[in-house]
C-alpha positions in Angstrom: -56.9 6.0 76.5 -55.5 6.4 73.0 -52.1 7.5 74.4 -52.0 4.6 76.9 -52.7 2.2 74.0 -49.9 3.7 72.0 -47.4 3.4 74.8 -48.4 -0.3 75.4 -47.9 -1.0 71.7 -44.5 0.7 71.7 -43.5 -1.3 74.8 -44.6 -4.6 73.1 -42.7 -3.6 70.0 -39.6 -3.1 72.0 -39.9 -6.5 73.6 -40.5 -8.2 70.3 -37.4 -6.5 68.9 -35.3 -8.3 71.5 -37.0 -11.7 70.9 -35.7 -14.4 68.6 -37.3 -14.7 65.1 -38.4 -11.1 64.9 -35.9 -9.8 62.5 -33.5 -8.5 65.1 -30.5 -10.8 65.5 -30.0 -12.2 69.0 -26.5 -13.0 70.3 -25.0 -15.7 68.1 -23.3 -18.5 70.1 -19.6 -18.3 70.0 -19.5 -14.8 68.4 -18.9 -11.5 70.3 -17.9 -8.1 69.1 -14.2 -9.1 69.5 -14.1 -12.9 69.2 -15.1 -16.0 67.2 -14.8 -19.3 69.1 -14.1 -22.5 67.1 -13.9 -26.0 68.3 -12.2 -29.2 67.1 -11.8 -32.8 68.0 -8.4 -34.4 67.5 -6.5 -37.5 68.4 -3.7 -36.3 70.7 -3.2 -39.4 72.7 -4.6 -42.4 70.7 -3.5 -44.5 67.7 -3.4 -41.7 65.1 -1.9 -39.0 67.2 1.0 -38.8 64.7 -1.8 -37.1 62.7 -3.5 -35.2 65.5 -0.5 -33.5 67.1 0.8 -31.8 63.9 -2.7 -31.0 62.8 -3.2 -29.2 66.1 0.0 -27.3 65.5 -1.0 -26.3 62.0 -4.4 -25.1 63.2 -2.9 -23.0 66.0 -0.4 -21.4 63.5 -3.3 -20.5 61.2 -5.1 -18.9 64.1 -2.0 -16.9 65.0 -1.5 -15.8 61.4 -5.1 -14.7 60.9 -5.2 -12.9 64.2 -1.9 -11.1 63.5 -3.5 -9.9 60.2 -6.4 -8.3 62.1 -8.7 -11.3 62.5 -12.1 -11.6 60.7 -13.8 -8.2 60.4 -12.1 -7.1 63.6 -12.8 -10.3 65.5 -10.0 -12.6 66.7 -10.3 -16.3 66.4 -10.1 -18.5 69.5 -9.6 -22.3 68.9 -10.6 -24.8 71.6 -9.0 -28.3 71.0 -10.3 -31.4 72.6 -8.5 -34.8 72.6 -10.9 -37.7 71.7 -8.1 -40.3 71.4 -9.8 -41.6 68.3 -12.6 -43.1 70.4 -16.2 -42.3 69.3 -17.5 -42.3 72.9 -14.9 -39.9 74.1 -15.5 -37.8 70.9 -19.2 -37.5 71.8 -18.5 -36.3 75.3 -15.9 -33.9 74.0 -18.3 -32.6 71.4 -21.0 -32.0 74.0 -18.5 -30.0 76.1 -17.6 -27.8 73.1 -21.1 -27.3 71.9 -22.9 -26.7 75.2 -20.1 -25.8 77.7 -17.7 -23.8 75.6 -20.5 -22.6 73.3 -18.4 -22.7 70.1 -19.6 -21.1 66.9 -18.5 -23.9 64.6 -16.9 -27.3 64.7 -13.9 -27.2 62.3 -11.6 -30.0 61.2 -12.7 -32.8 63.5 -10.6 -35.8 62.9 -11.6 -39.3 61.7 -14.6 -40.9 60.0 -16.1 -42.9 62.8 -15.5 -40.1 65.4 -16.8 -37.3 63.2 -19.8 -39.5 62.2 -20.7 -39.9 65.9 -20.4 -36.2 66.7 -21.7 -34.4 63.6 -25.4 -34.9 64.5 -24.8 -33.2 67.9 -23.4 -30.1 66.1 -26.0 -29.9 63.4 -28.9 -30.4 65.9 -27.6 -27.4 67.8 -27.8 -25.4 64.5 -24.0 -25.0 64.3 -21.8 -25.3 61.2 -19.8 -28.6 60.8 -16.9 -27.7 58.7 -14.2 -29.8 56.9 -13.7 -32.9 59.0 -10.3 -34.5 58.4 -11.7 -37.5 56.5 -12.4 -38.1 52.8 -15.7 -39.8 53.5 -18.6 -38.5 51.3 -21.1 -38.6 54.2 -19.8 -35.2 55.5 -21.1 -33.5 52.4 -23.7 -35.9 51.1 -26.7 -35.9 51.6 -26.8 -32.2 51.4 -27.4 -30.2 54.6 -27.1 -26.4 54.8 -24.5 -26.4 57.6 -22.2 -29.3 56.7 -19.2 -28.9 54.4 -16.5 -31.3 53.4 -13.0 -30.6 52.1 -11.3 -33.7 50.8 -11.8 -35.7 47.6 -13.5 -39.0 48.6 -11.5 -42.2 48.7 -13.6 -43.6 45.9 -12.8 -40.7 43.5 -9.2 -40.7 44.6 -8.6 -44.4 43.9 -10.5 -44.5 40.7 -8.5 -41.5 39.4 -5.1 -42.9 40.3 -5.9 -46.3 38.9 -7.3 -45.0 35.6 -4.0 -43.1 35.1 -1.8 -46.1 35.9 -3.8 -48.5 33.7 -3.5 -46.1 30.8 0.1 -44.8 31.3 1.9 -47.7 32.9 0.2 -50.6 31.2 -0.9 -52.5 34.4 -3.6 -55.1 33.6 -3.6 -57.6 36.5 -4.9 -55.7 39.5 -5.0 -57.2 43.0 -6.6 -55.6 46.0 -5.8 -55.9 49.7 -8.3 -53.9 51.8 -9.2 -53.3 55.4 -12.5 -55.1 56.3 -14.6 -52.0 57.0 -16.3 -49.1 55.2 -13.1 -47.5 54.2 -11.7 -50.6 52.6 -15.1 -51.3 50.9 -14.8 -47.9 49.2 -11.4 -48.7 47.9 -12.5 -52.1 46.6 -15.6 -50.6 44.9 -13.5 -47.9 43.2 -11.1 -50.6 41.8 -14.0 -52.8 40.5 -15.8 -49.8 38.9 -12.7 -48.5 37.2 -11.6 -51.9 35.9 -15.1 -52.5 34.6 -14.8 -49.5 32.3 -11.9 -51.3 30.5 -13.5 -54.8 30.6 -11.3 -56.0 33.4 -11.8 -57.3 36.9 -9.5 -57.9 39.8 -7.3 -61.0 39.5 -7.1 -61.3 43.3 -9.0 -59.8 46.3 -8.0 -60.3 49.9 -8.9 -58.4 53.2 -7.6 -58.0 56.7 -9.1 -57.0 60.0 -8.4 -53.6 61.5 -5.3 -53.8 63.8 -3.7 -56.7 61.9 0.1 -56.8 61.8 0.7 -60.0 59.8 0.0 -59.9 56.1 1.9 -62.9 54.9 -1.1 -64.9 53.8 -2.6 -62.0 51.9 0.6 -61.1 50.1 1.3 -64.8 49.3 -2.2 -65.0 47.7 -1.8 -61.9 45.6 1.6 -63.1 44.4 0.3 -66.5 43.5 -2.6 -64.9 41.5 0.0 -62.9 39.5 -1.0 -59.3 40.3 1.2 -56.7 38.7 -0.3 -53.8 40.7 -1.7 -54.1 44.2 -4.2 -51.5 45.3 -4.1 -51.2 49.1 -7.0 -50.1 51.2 -4.6 -49.4 54.1 -3.4 -46.5 56.2 0.2 -46.2 57.5 1.5 -49.2 59.4 -0.5 -51.6 57.3 0.9 -50.1 54.1 4.4 -50.5 55.4 3.7 -54.0 56.7 2.2 -55.2 53.4 5.0 -53.8 51.3 7.8 -55.1 53.6 6.2 -58.6 53.4 6.2 -58.5 49.6 9.9 -57.4 49.5 10.9 -60.1 52.0 9.3 -62.6 49.6 11.4 -61.2 46.8 8.2 -59.9 45.1 8.9 -56.5 43.4 5.3 -55.7 42.5 3.9 -52.1 42.3 1.6 -50.8 45.0 -1.0 -48.0 45.0 -2.7 -46.5 48.1 -5.3 -43.8 48.6 -4.5 -40.4 50.3 -5.0 -42.2 53.6 -1.4 -43.4 53.3 0.1 -40.3 51.7 2.3 -39.0 54.5 6.0 -38.7 55.2 5.7 -41.2 58.1 5.1 -44.0 55.6 8.5 -43.3 54.1 10.2 -42.9 57.5 8.8 -46.2 58.7 9.0 -48.2 55.5 12.4 -46.9 54.1 13.5 -48.9 51.1 10.5 -51.2 51.3 8.1 -48.5 50.2 10.3 -47.1 47.4 8.1 -46.8 44.2 4.8 -46.7 46.1 2.1 -44.7 44.3 -0.6 -42.6 46.1 -3.4 -40.2 45.2 -3.2 -36.9 47.0 -4.7 -33.4 47.3 -1.7 -31.4 48.7 2.0 -31.7 47.9 4.1 -32.5 50.9 6.3 -29.5 51.7 10.0 -30.0 51.5 12.2 -27.0 52.4 14.6 -27.4 49.5 11.9 -27.3 46.9 9.4 -24.9 48.6 8.2 -21.6 47.2 9.1 -18.5 49.1 5.7 -18.3 50.7 5.8 -21.9 51.8 9.4 -21.5 53.0 8.3 -18.5 55.2 5.5 -20.7 56.6 8.0 -23.5 57.4 10.1 -21.0 59.2 7.2 -19.7 61.3 6.2 -23.2 62.1 9.7 -24.2 63.2 10.0 -21.0 65.3 6.7 -21.7 67.1 6.9 -25.5 67.6 10.7 -26.3 67.3 9.8 -29.0 64.9 9.8 -29.7 61.1 6.3 -29.3 59.6 4.7 -32.2 57.7 1.6 -32.6 55.5 -0.5 -33.2 58.5 0.5 -29.7 59.8 -0.4 -28.3 56.4 -3.8 -30.0 56.6 -4.5 -28.3 59.9 -3.5 -25.0 58.6 -5.5 -25.0 55.4 -8.6 -26.2 57.2 -8.6 -23.1 59.4 -7.6 -20.9 56.6 -10.4 -22.1 54.3 -13.0 -21.7 57.2 -11.6 -18.1 57.6 -12.2 -17.3 54.0 -15.8 -18.4 54.4 -16.1 -16.2 57.6 -14.6 -13.2 55.8 -17.1 -13.7 52.9 -19.9 -13.8 55.4 -19.4 -10.2 56.4 -19.6 -8.5 59.8 -23.0 -10.0 60.6 -21.6 -13.5 61.3 -24.2 -16.2 61.8 -24.4 -19.9 60.8 -26.5 -18.9 57.8 -24.2 -16.1 56.7 -21.2 -18.4 57.1 -22.8 -21.1 55.0 -23.4 -18.5 52.3 -19.9 -17.2 52.6 -18.4 -20.7 52.1 -20.7 -21.2 49.1 -19.1 -18.2 47.5 -15.7 -19.8 47.5 -14.8 -20.6 43.9 -11.6 -22.1 42.5 -9.8 -21.2 45.7 -6.0 -22.0 45.8 -3.7 -21.8 48.8 0.0 -21.4 48.9 0.6 -25.1 49.3 -0.7 -26.1 45.9 -3.8 -28.0 47.2 -6.4 -28.9 44.6 -8.6 -25.9 43.8 -11.6 -25.7 46.1 -15.1 -24.7 45.1 -18.5 -24.8 46.8 -22.0 -23.8 45.8 -25.5 -23.5 47.2 -26.1 -27.1 46.0 -22.6 -28.7 46.5 -20.8 -28.6 49.8 -17.8 -30.9 48.8 -14.7 -28.8 48.1 -13.0 -31.0 45.5 -13.0 -34.4 43.8 -9.6 -33.9 42.2 -6.3 -35.5 43.1 -2.9 -35.8 41.7 -0.7 -39.0 41.6 2.5 -39.0 43.6 5.2 -41.6 44.0 8.0 -42.4 46.6 11.3 -41.7 44.8 14.6 -41.6 46.7 12.9 -41.4 50.0 10.4 -38.6 49.4 7.0 -38.1 47.8 7.2 -36.7 44.3 4.1 -35.5 42.3 3.8 -37.2 39.0 0.7 -35.5 37.5 -1.4 -32.4 37.8 -4.9 -32.5 39.3 -7.2 -34.9 37.5 -10.5 -36.8 38.0 -11.5 -40.2 36.6 -14.5 -38.6 34.7 -12.1 -36.4 32.6 
């Protein structure tokens, strides 16, 4: 009887050892002995596919480089990319496929504020990491949750930092604002108001436009009539070009500042002479082959060989998103789980990549990688850094 009882207890112990929550790790979704499966949601066919396509290329090159170097503790990365066409409904369907069908381990670098806001809850409810969406919105790090991490300095910090520098160093004191009538634009407007308030100023002119607008003549005429000497734009790419071209057509040679949302080579390509002199906050210098370091030049050559195209800052963003996630996975050790990955990312301190991105740091209480930016300006048809990294609180 005693022997039978002992055998029953041993059998029960064996069963419990295989069950979840007993101290023996069950199979982690998206992780095998040989592979780690990552997912991402990009705009490959919608209105910002000029971002999505090179981001995809940069991510794929990063996966190639990591795998060629041996992977993560012997596991190769596999990236599954879904096109959501910058549509929240399509993004939700694509996220469901990645999470429940493809059984990804983590969502990495999903694109856009509204699309990522719609899909992040699906990822977190599944107990999966939501890493580094391509948006500077604070909501992807704040409020704090164990498995969500953000990469980019928020628009608010970005604009305040740039504006503080320009007020101090360039002597601007009549600040106008033209912003997109949504949450993004509201962040830009609030940053301007708060920074001006520190010096006893307020905007001399504020005007807005609806998303998708193409005619900015009334807004620019108002800003000109109110005598602004610096216009802060809560715009992205085409709206930035449209606003500045309108000003130049009116013979108004006013200075303009945008957030990192408009810091891209395509602004210069589309705007040409109209955007000369434009200021922008940024986190990563745009790579130009004739000024690149040997490491970046080698990266440019690998990119061109793989995609038969010149890389841009969007491609860099895709690359460094995967690279930073890989650092966290490496820090996590061989026993890779969502919890060990979170701890691995939290160990990243003052991390610097070859592209000169703002130093990244995370902690057990802070999952936002950086609040620092530098100021750049369009000079002779290219973006030129003017400052080192800084923050308005400095």
